[in-house]
C-alpha positions in Angstrom: 25.7 -67.5 -3.3 26.4 -63.8 -3.7 27.4 -61.6 -6.7 31.0 -60.8 -7.3 31.1 -57.6 -5.3 29.4 -59.2 -2.3 31.7 -62.2 -2.6 34.6 -59.8 -2.2 33.8 -59.8 1.5 35.5 -63.2 1.4 38.7 -61.3 1.2 41.7 -63.5 1.3 39.8 -66.7 0.3 41.2 -68.3 -2.9 38.4 -69.2 -5.3 38.5 -72.0 -7.9 35.9 -70.3 -10.0 33.7 -67.2 -10.4 30.3 -66.3 -11.8 28.2 -63.2 -12.2 25.9 -64.0 -9.4 27.8 -66.6 -7.5 26.2 -69.7 -9.0 28.9 -72.4 -9.6 27.9 -75.9 -10.8 31.3 -77.4 -10.4 32.8 -77.7 -6.9 36.6 -77.6 -6.1 38.2 -80.8 -7.2 35.8 -81.6 -10.1 37.3 -83.9 -12.7 35.7 -82.7 -16.0 32.9 -80.8 -17.5 29.7 -82.9 -17.9 29.3 -82.1 -21.6 32.5 -83.8 -22.7 33.7 -87.4 -22.9 36.8 -87.6 -20.6 37.8 -90.8 -22.3 37.6 -89.4 -25.9 40.4 -90.7 -28.1 43.0 -88.4 -29.5 43.8 -88.5 -33.3 42.6 -87.7 -36.8 42.1 -84.5 -38.7 39.1 -82.2 -38.6 38.7 -79.9 -41.6 35.8 -77.5 -41.1 34.4 -74.2 -42.1 34.2 -72.0 -38.9 30.7 -70.7 -38.3 31.9 -67.9 -36.0 35.0 -65.8 -35.3 36.2 -62.8 -33.4 38.8 -60.1 -33.0 40.3 -59.2 -36.4 39.6 -62.7 -37.9 38.3 -63.2 -41.4 36.7 -66.5 -42.6 37.4 -65.7 -46.3 41.1 -64.8 -46.2 44.1 -64.0 -43.9 47.3 -62.0 -44.1 48.6 -62.0 -40.5 48.8 -64.5 -37.7 48.4 -61.8 -35.0 44.7 -62.1 -34.1 44.8 -59.6 -31.3 45.3 -56.3 -33.1 42.8 -54.2 -35.0 44.3 -54.2 -38.4 44.9 -57.1 -40.8 43.0 -60.3 -41.4 43.8 -63.2 -39.1 42.6 -66.8 -39.5 39.8 -68.0 -37.2 40.8 -70.1 -34.2 44.2 -68.6 -33.5 43.0 -68.3 -29.9 43.3 -72.1 -29.6 47.1 -71.6 -29.5 46.9 -69.5 -26.3 45.8 -70.2 -22.7 43.9 -67.7 -20.5 43.7 -67.2 -16.8 40.4 -68.9 -16.6 38.0 -70.6 -19.0 34.2 -70.7 -19.4 31.9 -73.6 -18.6 29.5 -74.1 -21.5 26.7 -75.7 -19.4 26.4 -72.6 -17.2 25.4 -69.1 -18.2 28.5 -67.2 -17.0 30.8 -69.4 -14.8 34.6 -69.4 -15.3 37.1 -71.8 -13.8 40.8 -71.7 -13.4 43.1 -72.6 -16.3 46.4 -70.9 -16.1 45.3 -69.7 -12.7 44.7 -72.3 -10.0 42.9 -69.7 -7.9 41.8 -66.1 -7.6 41.4 -63.9 -4.5 39.2 -60.9 -4.6 39.9 -57.8 -2.6 37.5 -56.5 0.0 36.3 -53.6 -2.2 36.0 -55.8 -5.3 38.4 -53.7 -7.3 41.5 -55.9 -7.2 42.2 -59.6 -8.0 45.2 -61.7 -7.3 45.7 -64.8 -9.4 47.9 -67.8 -8.3 49.3 -69.3 -11.5 50.0 -72.9 -11.9 53.8 -73.5 -11.7 53.7 -76.1 -14.4 52.3 -73.7 -17.1 54.6 -73.6 -20.1 54.9 -72.0 -23.5 55.3 -74.3 -26.5 59.1 -73.8 -26.5 59.3 -75.1 -22.9 59.9 -71.8 -21.2 57.8 -71.1 -18.1 54.7 -68.9 -18.4 55.0 -66.5 -15.4 53.2 -63.6 -13.9 55.5 -61.3 -15.9 53.9 -62.6 -19.1 50.4 -62.0 -17.7 51.2 -58.4 -16.6 52.9 -57.7 -19.9 49.8 -59.0 -21.8 47.2 -56.9 -20.1 49.3 -53.7 -20.4 49.9 -54.4 -24.0 46.2 -55.1 -24.7 45.2 -51.8 -23.0 47.6 -49.9 -25.1 47.5 -51.6 -28.5 45.0 -54.4 -28.5 42.0 -55.0 -30.6 39.0 -53.0 -29.3 37.4 -56.2 -27.9 40.5 -56.4 -25.7 41.2 -52.8 -25.2 37.8 -51.5 -24.1 37.2 -53.8 -21.1 40.6 -52.6 -19.7 39.7 -48.9 -19.8 39.4 -48.8 -16.0 42.4 -51.0 -15.3 45.0 -49.1 -13.1 47.6 -51.8 -12.5 48.8 -55.1 -13.7 51.7 -56.4 -11.6 53.8 -59.6 -11.2 53.9 -59.9 -7.4 56.1 -63.0 -7.8 56.9 -65.6 -10.4 53.4 -67.2 -9.9 51.3 -64.4 -8.5 49.6 -61.8 -10.7 47.7 -58.8 -9.4 45.3 -56.6 -11.4 43.5 -53.6 -10.1 40.7 -51.2 -11.3 39.7 -47.7 -10.3 36.2 -48.6 -9.2 34.5 -47.4 -12.3 34.6 -50.8 -13.9 31.5 -53.0 -14.1 31.2 -55.6 -11.4 31.5 -58.3 -14.1 34.4 -56.9 -16.1 36.6 -59.5 -14.5 34.6 -62.3 -16.1 35.5 -60.9 -19.5 39.2 -60.2 -19.0 40.1 -63.5 -17.4 39.3 -65.1 -20.8 41.9 -63.0 -22.7 44.8 -64.9 -24.3 48.1 -64.6 -22.5 51.0 -63.8 -24.7 54.8 -64.3 -24.3 56.6 -61.2 -23.1 59.9 -62.5 -24.6 58.3 -63.1 -28.1 56.6 -59.7 -28.4 59.7 -57.9 -27.0 61.6 -59.3 -30.0 58.7 -59.1 -32.5 56.3 -56.2 -33.3 52.8 -56.4 -31.9 51.1 -55.5 -35.2 49.6 -57.2 -38.3 52.8 -57.0 -40.4 54.0 -60.6 -40.0 53.0 -64.1 -40.8 55.4 -65.5 -38.1 53.4 -67.6 -35.7 53.4 -66.0 -32.2 54.6 -68.2 -29.3 51.7 -69.7 -27.5 50.9 -72.0 -24.6 47.6 -73.6 -25.6 46.5 -77.0 -26.8 47.4 -76.2 -30.4 50.2 -74.5 -32.3 50.2 -73.2 -35.9 51.3 -75.9 -38.4 51.4 -75.7 -42.1 49.7 -72.7 -43.7 49.4 -70.8 -47.0 48.4 -67.2 -46.6 44.9 -66.6 -47.7 44.3 -70.3 -48.6 44.6 -72.7 -45.7 46.0 -73.1 -42.2 46.4 -76.2 -39.9 46.6 -76.2 -36.2 48.6 -79.1 -34.7 47.8 -80.6 -31.3 50.6 -80.1 -28.8 51.5 -83.6 -27.6 53.2 -82.4 -24.5 50.7 -79.6 -23.8 51.2 -78.7 -20.1 47.4 -78.4 -19.3 46.0 -81.4 -21.1 44.9 -83.2 -17.9 43.4 -80.2 -16.1 39.7 -80.6 -15.2 38.8 -77.8 -17.5 40.6 -79.5 -20.5 39.9 -83.2 -19.9 37.9 -84.6 -22.9 38.6 -81.5 -25.1 41.0 -80.8 -27.9 40.9 -84.3 -29.3 41.9 -83.8 -33.0 45.6 -84.2 -33.9 45.1 -81.6 -36.7 42.4 -78.9 -37.2 42.4 -77.5 -40.8 40.6 -74.5 -42.2 40.5 -73.8 -45.9 39.5 -70.4 -47.2 37.0 -70.1 -50.1 36.0 -66.8 -51.6 32.3 -67.7 -52.0 30.0 -70.1 -50.2 29.3 -72.3 -53.3 33.0 -73.2 -53.6 33.1 -74.1 -49.9 30.0 -76.3 -50.4 31.6 -78.1 -53.4 34.6 -78.8 -51.2 32.4 -80.3 -48.6 30.5 -82.5 -51.1 33.9 -83.9 -52.2 34.9 -84.7 -48.6 37.7 -82.2 -48.5 35.8 -80.4 -45.8 34.4 -82.6 -43.0 32.0 -80.3 -41.2 29.8 -77.4 -42.3 27.1 -75.3 -40.8 24.8 -74.2 -43.6 23.8 -70.5 -43.7 22.2 -70.5 -47.2 18.7 -71.7 -47.0 18.5 -72.5 -50.7 21.3 -75.0 -50.4 19.9 -76.5 -47.3 16.5 -77.0 -48.9 17.6 -78.2 -52.3 21.2 -79.3 -52.6 21.8 -81.7 -49.8 20.8 -84.7 -51.9 24.3 -85.5 -53.3 25.5 -89.1 -53.3 27.3 -89.0 -50.0 24.1 -88.0 -48.3 21.9 -90.6 -49.9 24.6 -93.2 -49.1 24.5 -92.0 -45.5 28.1 -91.1 -45.5 27.2 -87.5 -44.7 24.8 -86.7 -41.9 22.4 -83.8 -42.3 20.8 -82.6 -39.0 19.9 -79.7 -36.9 21.2 -79.0 -33.4 19.4 -76.7 -31.0 20.7 -73.1 -30.8 22.4 -71.9 -27.7 20.4 -70.0 -25.0 22.6 -67.0 -25.6 20.9 -63.8 -26.8 21.7 -63.0 -30.5 21.2 -60.3 -33.0 21.2 -60.2 -36.8 20.6 -56.8 -38.3 21.6 -54.2 -40.7 23.5 -51.2 -39.4 22.9 -47.9 -41.1 25.9 -45.7 -40.7 24.9 -42.5 -38.7 28.4 -41.1 -39.1 27.0 -40.0 -42.5 24.7 -37.1 -42.0 22.0 -38.3 -44.3 21.3 -41.3 -42.1 21.1 -39.5 -38.7 17.3 -38.8 -38.9 15.6 -41.9 -37.5 12.8 -41.4 -40.0 15.2 -42.3 -42.8 16.3 -45.5 -41.0 12.6 -46.4 -40.4 11.8 -45.8 -44.1 14.7 -48.1 -45.1 13.4 -50.8 -42.8 9.9 -50.6 -44.3 11.2 -51.5 -47.7 12.4 -55.0 -46.7 9.6 -57.5 -47.2 10.6 -60.4 -44.9 7.4 -62.4 -45.6 8.0 -62.5 -49.4 11.8 -63.1 -49.0 11.3 -65.9 -46.5 8.8 -67.7 -48.7 10.5 -67.1 -52.1 14.2 -67.1 -51.2 14.5 -68.7 -47.8 12.1 -71.7 -48.2 10.4 -70.6 -44.9 13.6 -71.4 -43.0 13.8 -68.3 -40.9 11.9 -66.3 -38.3 11.7 -62.5 -38.3 14.1 -60.9 -35.9 12.8 -58.0 -33.8 15.2 -57.6 -30.9 18.8 -56.8 -30.0 18.5 -59.8 -27.7 16.6 -62.3 -29.7 15.8 -65.8 -28.2 16.4 -64.6 -24.6 14.6 -63.2 -21.5 16.2 -59.8 -22.3 14.0 -59.3 -25.3 11.4 -56.5 -24.5 7.8 -57.6 -25.0 4.5 -55.9 -24.2 4.2 -52.7 -22.2 7.0 -51.8 -19.8 6.9 -53.3 -16.3 6.8 -50.8 -13.3 10.5 -51.4 -12.8 11.2 -50.6 -16.5 9.0 -47.5 -16.3 10.9 -46.3 -13.3 14.3 -46.8 -15.0 13.1 -45.2 -18.3 11.9 -42.1 -16.3 15.3 -41.3 -14.9 17.4 -41.8 -18.0 19.4 -38.8 -19.3 19.3 -37.4 -22.7 16.7 -37.7 -25.5 14.7 -40.9 -25.6 12.3 -41.7 -28.4 8.7 -41.6 -27.2 8.2 -45.1 -28.6 10.5 -46.6 -26.0 7.8 -45.9 -23.3 5.2 -48.1 -24.9 5.0 -51.4 -26.7 8.5 -52.2 -28.2 9.1 -51.2 -31.8 8.6 -54.1 -34.1 9.3 -54.7 -37.8 6.0 -54.5 -39.7 4.5 -57.6 -41.2 3.9 -57.2 -45.0 1.2 -58.6 -47.2 3.8 -60.9 -48.7 3.5 -59.5 -52.2 7.1 -58.3 -52.3 5.9 -54.7 -52.8 3.5 -53.9 -50.0 1.9 -50.6 -51.1 0.9 -49.5 -47.6 4.5 -50.0 -46.2 6.1 -48.3 -49.2 3.7 -45.4 -49.0 4.6 -45.0 -45.3 8.2 -45.1 -46.2 7.7 -42.3 -48.8 5.8 -40.2 -46.2 8.7 -40.6 -43.7 11.2 -39.5 -46.3 9.1 -36.4 -47.1 8.8 -35.6 -43.4 12.6 -35.7 -43.2 13.0 -33.3 -46.1 13.6 -35.7 -48.9 11.2 -35.3 -51.9 11.3 -36.1 -55.5 12.4 -33.2 -57.7 10.1 -31.7 -60.3 10.7 -33.2 -63.7 13.1 -30.9 -65.7 11.8 -29.1 -68.7 12.9 -30.0 -72.2 15.0 -26.8 -72.3 16.7 -27.9 -69.0 17.3 -31.3 -70.4 18.9 -29.8 -73.5 21.3 -27.7 -71.4 22.3 -30.8 -69.4 22.9 -32.8 -72.5 25.3 -30.3 -74.1 27.1 -29.7 -70.9 26.0 -26.0 -70.4 24.3 -26.6 -67.1 24.9 -28.5 -63.9 23.9 -32.2 -63.5 20.2 -32.3 -63.1 18.6 -34.5 -60.5 17.0 -37.7 -61.6 13.3 -37.4 -60.9 13.2 -41.0 -60.0 15.0 -40.3 -56.7 14.4 -38.1 -53.7 16.6 -35.1 -53.0 17.1 -32.7 -50.1 17.0 -28.9 -50.1 20.5 -28.8 -51.6 19.4 -31.0 -54.5 21.5 -34.0 -53.3 20.1 -37.5 -53.9 19.5 -39.8 -51.0 22.0 -42.6 -51.9 22.4 -45.9 -50.1 25.1 -48.5 -50.8 24.7 -52.0 -49.3 28.2 -53.5 -48.8 28.5 -57.2 -49.3 31.3 -59.8 -49.8 29.5 -62.8 -51.4 27.1 -63.3 -54.3 24.5 -64.9 -52.1 23.8 -61.5 -50.6 23.3 -60.0 -54.0 20.6 -62.5 -54.7 18.8 -61.8 -51.3 19.2 -58.0 -51.3 18.2 -57.3 -54.9 14.4 -57.3 -54.2 15.1 -55.1 -51.1 17.1 -52.6 -53.3 14.2 -52.5 -55.9 11.8 -51.4 -53.1 14.3 -48.8 -51.8 14.5 -47.4 -55.3 10.7 -47.5 -55.7 10.4 -45.0 -52.8 13.1 -42.8 -54.2 16.3 -44.0 -52.5 19.1 -44.4 -54.9 20.2 -47.8 -53.6 22.9 -50.1 -54.9 24.7 -53.2 -53.9 28.5 -53.1 -53.8 30.4 -56.4 -53.6 34.1 -56.2 -52.6 36.8 -58.8 -51.9 37.2 -60.1 -48.3 40.1 -58.0 -47.3 38.6 -54.8 -48.6 35.3 -55.7 -46.9 37.0 -56.2 -43.5 39.0 -53.0 -43.8 35.9 -51.0 -44.7 34.0 -52.4 -41.8 36.8 -51.7 -39.4 37.1 -48.1 -40.7 33.3 -47.6 -40.8 33.5 -46.9 -44.5 30.0 -48.0 -45.5 26.4 -46.9 -45.8 24.8 -50.1 -44.7 26.0 -53.5 -43.7 24.7 -56.6 -42.0 26.1 -58.1 -38.8 25.3 -61.3 -36.9 26.3 -61.4 -33.3 25.8 -63.7 -30.3 26.2 -62.3 -26.8 27.0 -64.3 -23.6 24.1 -65.6 -21.6 24.8 -62.9 -19.0 25.9 -60.0 -21.2 28.4 -57.7 -19.5 28.7 -53.9 -19.9 32.1 -54.4 -21.5 30.7 -56.8 -24.0 27.8 -54.6 -24.9 29.7 -51.3 -25.1 31.5 -52.6 -28.2 28.1 -52.5 -29.9 26.4 -49.4 -28.7 28.4 -47.2 -26.2 29.3 -43.7 -27.3 33.0 -44.5 -26.5 33.1 -47.2 -29.1 31.5 -45.1 -31.9 34.8 -43.5 -32.8 37.2 -46.4 -32.2 37.9 -48.2 -35.5 37.3 -52.0 -35.3 34.5 -51.9 -32.7 31.1 -53.3 -33.5 29.3 -50.0 -32.9 28.6 -50.0 -36.7 25.7 -47.6 -36.6 27.7 -45.1 -34.7 25.3 -45.0 -31.7 26.0 -42.1 -29.4 23.3 -41.7 -26.7 23.5 -40.6 -23.1 20.6 -42.9 -22.3 22.2 -45.9 -23.9 25.5 -45.2 -22.0 23.6 -44.9 -18.7 21.8 -48.2 -19.3 25.2 -49.9 -20.0 26.5 -48.5 -16.7 23.3 -49.7 -15.0 23.7 -53.2 -16.4 27.3 -53.2 -15.0 26.0 -52.4 -11.5 23.2 -55.0 -11.5 23.6 -57.3 -8.6 20.9 -59.9 -9.4 19.8 -61.6 -12.6 16.3 -60.1 -12.3 17.7 -56.6 -12.1 20.0 -57.2 -15.1 17.0 -58.5 -17.1 15.0 -55.3 -16.3 17.9 -53.1 -17.5 18.6 -55.1 -20.7 14.9 -55.0 -21.6 14.9 -51.3 -21.3 18.1 -51.1 -23.4 16.3 -53.2 -26.0 13.3 -50.9 -26.0 15.6 -47.8 -26.4 17.7 -49.3 -29.2 14.7 -50.5 -31.1 13.0 -47.1 -30.7 16.1 -45.3 -31.9 16.3 -47.7 -34.9 20.0 -47.9 -34.7 19.8 -51.5 -36.0 17.3 -52.9 -38.5 16.7 -56.5 -37.4 16.2 -59.0 -40.2 16.0 -62.8 -39.6 17.3 -65.7 -37.6 17.1 -69.5 -37.5 15.9 -71.5 -34.6 18.6 -74.2 -34.9 22.1 -74.9 -36.2 21.8 -76.5 -39.6 24.8 -78.8 -39.7 26.2 -81.4 -42.0 29.2 -83.6 -41.4 30.9 -86.7 -42.7 30.0 -89.5 -40.4 33.4 -90.1 -38.9 33.2 -88.3 -35.6 32.0 -89.0 -32.1 30.4 -86.5 -29.7 28.4 -86.4 -26.5 24.7 -85.5 -26.5 23.0 -83.3 -25.7 25.2 -80.4 -26.7 25.8 -77.8 -23.9 23.3 -74.9 -23.8 25.9 -72.0 -23.9 28.3 -73.0 -26.6 29.0 -75.3 -29.6 32.7 -75.5 -30.3 32.6 -78.7 -32.4 36.3 -78.6 -33.1 37.1 -78.7 -29.4 34.4 -81.2 -28.1 34.2 -83.8 -30.9 36.6 -86.6 -31.6 37.7 -88.8 -34.6 36.0 -92.2 -34.6 38.3 -94.5 -36.6 35.7 -97.3 -37.0 33.1 -94.9 -38.4 35.8 -93.4 -40.7 36.7 -96.8 -42.1 33.0 -97.6 -42.6 32.6 -94.7 -45.0 36.0 -95.1 -46.7 37.7 -92.3 -44.8 39.8 -94.4 -42.5 
């Protein structure tokens, strides 16, 4: 089994699936994925709080139903209303199989792909989904799409309808070898609909889709229901059999986590993943739990690499010196926080690729040393040794050694505490005869400007967790504050990079692609609003490593490249890793069926589970 470029030698051979390095678990003619129940009954409603989301989606509010543009706030799971050319298998690291496309043929040079569409494919209004719709979609995304859709199409040169059912897409040769694995998952839109309606965030008119669900009842910013399409054209395809079992999927929007938890306790919400350790440790003792109507359990996390970290915005000059970012990191006492606020529920994060083979550990291997030696641009010396790790504190909440080191780094970077003003100077200031005097509590630069830092949040729970962190930042002289804003303002400020420091949690695919990673750390993404390059990373070395990852032809080579990328990013301190949990902490009303064990590379409960009528009746929910 060969990587995609090598498999291109099979020019003219239609393939039912593709993977990064040629490994496919399911042969042509397979009947269903192993992790689903092909006989799962259809019916019931699933009301849940989405644990993840993408594109311009917002889990706290929504004001548009176009999920594929940069602006606006769309509800999570709009993608369920749309089909894609191919779909991912969740028990393989990177394999995709035909959905709208029954086959794909790769050109000899690996730069062009021809997809044969299923003639039975239909939009929800009964009109055929054709190659014209597919070509229209890719051209539209390249011009106006959300950065997650736009960036992977940078090197696309053509998107053509060769016939009603044959779609051709070509690249200029500069694309990564696995770019195709990303773009075949893009939702396909209706050309007719978006010719008549604007492709922007201005409307709450449901776009015409072709997927297993359509938009049902909704109230902007409050709730949305997705209705299963009874005559969905693809319901019996092998990639869909056993999936999409609920008649209705409902999402309700709560402005804070406590309100969402209360709705779950009442039974209004049926499934919830818990991200607040205090609630998980103390508050899951309500009557429905003790009566065994609600199940509280943990599911193993996926094998995908993940990252949870703070981004310090280097677009602001005062944060460009890595010593400043290191000083900020030294002020967070994980050990104290984990014991006193998290009930020892978390592990300390260190890596961009936590929980994966791509996490750098120990001294660089000879292959890593060779790659580091030929990288362009400036590379921090720390990247050539043991990987940078977040220091372990003494657990006191105010480790003097770490705070002293933070103060030293600030001084080295030119930020020092001003001398205390004299009584005469204070008097001038009080009567308004002089300029505003610096507060001796906080450090200033040569121009007398304070080093300010605002942590942007959208929920009270973060105020509780970040307050001790802010106290330590202020203790070393950083004028730190917490700013809580409403969900729409939060999303807008993130998209426009209008923040000092913000937290992000992200999960990458098991075989991360260059296109996937560039949204987080490529120089190209630093100036495109809506990307996840929140720190504003611009580095020749990082860009070169992403290109190298795109060229990797074996999993071993990709692992070497991503370990070096991890070393460089950690040495640059573009992100400040904080914490992660080993498992999914989930609670649900005991009225559902599902197949165990869960797949290793995904956990879309709303797609895999089903309504169990007998269980529902037993707990009074039938």
